[in-house]
N, C-alpha and C positions, 0 to 999 in steps of 0.2 A: 488377550490375543498375543501369542508369541511371534516375534519377528526374527527371521534368520539374518545373520550378518555375513556379508562377503567383503572382498577387498576394495570395492569401489566406494570409498567413503566420500560423502558430500557434506554431511553435517555431523559434528561431534560434540557431545556433552558427556559427562561421566556416565549417565544412564540413558542418553539419547544419541543413537548413532543410526543414521539413515542414508540411503543413496536415492537417486532419482527414481528408482524402481519401487521404492518402499513408501507406504503411507502410514505414518505414525497414528496411533489411536488418540482418542480425545484427551486422555490424561497426559499423554506425552506432548500433545500440542499445547495444552494449558501450561505445562511446565516450561515449554519453550517460550510461550507468551510472557511468562513472568521474567524469564531471563532477558528477553528483548526489552521489556520495560526497564530492567536494571541497567541495561546498556544505554538506553535513551537518557535516563536520569544522570548517569555518570558522565556521558559524553557532553551534555550541555552544561553540567556543573563545572567540568574541568576547564572550560574556556569561558565560562560565564556568558554564554551566548548560544542562541539556537531556539528551536520551537518545540517544546515538550508537549504542549496541549494536544494539538492535532496528531502528533506522533503516537501518543498514548491512546488516543481515541481510535486509531486505525491499526493498532498492533495485532489484534485478533484477525482482522481481515487479511493483512499481508502474510501473517504466519499461515493461515489456512490456504491462501492463494498459492503460495510457493511450495507448501508441503503437502497439499491435497488436491487442489483444483487444477492447476496448470499442468500441461504435458510438457516437460522440459527434457533437454538432452544434457548429457555430461559436458562440463566445460562451458565455454562462452564463445559464440560467434556473433558478430554484429548483425549479420543479415538474418539470423534466426530462422533459417529455412528448416522445415520439418519439425517445428515446435511452436508452442504458444508463445506469445510475446506480451510483455507488460510495459506500459509507459506511465510514469508518475507525472501528472500534470501540475499538481500543487506541490512543487518541489521543495518548499520550505519545511515539509515534514521529512526531510532527508534523514534525520536520526533513525527513525524506524526502518526506513528503506535500507540504509547502510547496514544496520544490525541484522535484518532478515537476510540480506544478500550474503553477509559474512558467515552467518550461521547456517546458510544453505550451501556453503562451499565455494562461493565465487571468488573470494579473496580471504587472506588470513584474518581471523578474529582480532588478532593483536593490532591490526591496522586501525581499528576503531579508536585507539588512543590518539590518533593524529587528527581527529575531527576538527575542522575549521582552523588548523594550524597553517602557517605560511608554507607553501610548496607541498602541502598534503594533496592526495588524490581525493580526499573526502571533504570537499568544500561545503559551505553552508547550503548551497543549492547545487544539485548534481550537474556535472559537466562531463563532456565526452573527450576533451582534448588530451587528458592524461591517461586515457585508455583503461579506466576502472571497469573491470568485468561486471556485467549486469546492467550497466548504464548505457542506454541507447539514445537518449536525448538530453540536452541541457534544459532544465525547467526552472529557471529563476523567474521569468516573466509569466504571470498567470494567464490562463485562457488559451494556451497554445497546444496543450497535450492532445486534445481531441482531433485537431487537424492533423497532427503527426500520426495518431493512431489510425485515422481514416486512410491516410496514404499507405501505411503499412498493410492495412487490411486489403486495400485494392491491389497492392503488389502481390499479396498471397493469392488472391484470385487469379491474377495474370499468370502466376507461376504454377497454378494447379495445386497449391498447398492448402489442405483442408483445415489447417489449424486456426486458432482463434486469437484475436487481438483483445487485450484487456487494458483499460485505462482507469485511472482514479482521479477524481476532481473534488475540490472543496465546494460546499454549497455557496459560500461567499464568492468563490471564484466565478460562479455563473453570472455575476454582475458584469463580467467582461464580455463585450460584444462579439468577439471572435468566436466564442463558443456557439452562439446562435447561428452564425453563418455555417459552421461545421455541422451543427445539429440538422439544419435544413438540408445541407448537401448529402449527409449520410443516408437520410431516408429517400431523397429524390433519386439517388444512385443505387438504392437497394444494397447498402453495405451491411449485409446480414451476418458477417463473420466478426462482428464487433460487439463487445460488452463494455459499456461505459458505466462505472460505478460512481455515484455521488455520495460523498461523506456528508450526511445530513445531520450535522450536530447543532445547527441553529446559531452558531457563533462565529465571529471573525475578529480581526485585530482590534477594531474599534467598538465592539459590543455585539449584541444580538443582531443577527442578519435582518430580522424584521424591523429593527429600529434604524439600522444603517441604510438599507435600501430594500424594502419589502418586495419580494418577488412573487407573492401569492402562491398558488399551487404549482410546485415544480412538476409534479406528476402530470397535471393538466397541460402544462406547457409542452412537455415532451410528447404527450399523446397528440396534441394539436399538430405537432411536426411529424406525426405518423410513426413514432417509435413504439416498440413493444416494451411496456414498463411493468416492473414488479418491485415489491418492497420487502426488505428484510427488517422487521420491526426490532428484533434483538440483535443489533449490529455489533455488540460486544460479546456475543455468545458463539463459541466455535461451532457447535453443532448447527445452530440456526444459520450461520454464514455458509457452511458447507451445503446444507440443504437448499438454501436460496440460490447459491451460485450454480449448483447442479441443475436447478430449475432454469436458470438463465441460459446455461449451456444447451439445454434441451430446446430452447426457443431459437437458437441460431440456425442459419441456413433456410429460413422460411420467408425471406423477402424483406425483413425489417431489421434495423439495428436494435439492440437490446439495451435498455437502461435499468440499472439497479439502484434503487434509493435505499441507502444503508443508514439506518438510524443509529447514531453512535453518541457517546458522551465524551466531550473534550476532556482530556486529563484522566481518562478512565484508569482505575487501579490505584490512584493516589487521592485520598479523600479531600485534601485541601485544594487540589487542582480541578476538581469536578464542579459542575454547576456554575461555572464562571468562565468568562473569556480572558481573564487576567493572565493566564499562563499560555496564551497563544505564542508569545515570543519572549518569555522571561525564564531565566535559569534559576534553579533553587540555590539558596545559600547553603553553608555547611550543615547547619542544624536541620533545615528543610530536607536536604538530601538524606540525612540519617533517618529521619522520620519516614520519608518516602521509600527508602530501601527496606526498612523494617516491615513495611506493609507489603513488600514484594520479595519475601524470602523464598528462594526457589528450592522446594523440597526435592526436585529432580536432581539436585546437585549444584553446588556453587561453581559456575564456570565464568566468572567475571574475567574480562580481558586484563 
């Protein structure tokens, strides 16, 4: 598929140039995914700090969300009127969030090099006080994002805005009690312009979620709270994500909030970071970075910051 180019540029790689009116094809999205992985790895390595595991596991999801699923406007306004809004609840996966925001045009890609530095706008957990475009909530403490998303969703209803609120949460994060107050509230108040996605990788900082604090069937729990639940079994596959999220969008406006259970692999794309919780919050050393980057050579063009 050929895509025409105009002057309103929002994302730029040597062979990937899109604006908010364009939807890149699957190959272009996969190329961008690889570039985002490279960003994540280099960001956490540079400061020997950060959370690469969950970031890598959610890379395909956030690339698809921002480049295909969400209806966005040019630029950034905090109130988000007339567009879809996303809230990251598990804020420790900020590396993937910052990379996708930068490569979608919210702020210069070169700013990724300031990740976790003193006085940087790109702190380890996103904050709003420095006015970083694309960030609408501070998400250091887990369990708060759904409450924020519900408030935004109800505000859109009050304003007659038909757009959707998207949120992302870790499965381990669901061990926080505030989530369940919000889950109960959303269904009781028919907040049906909300899609909450759970990153279901089965791992958290201290080990497998089933060993740290088993939660049983997350699907059954959401359904018991009267949510509409669907699952994306291939949560690291761009086409499966797009199909699943379009299904989720089709279920909004029907009286129930929507939950997407996204089955992902922590550390996806780097073989030695997969199938373990060890890389939840650990940076690669020099040798490990070289190996990881070699596994993620971007054939779409090297556009490292």
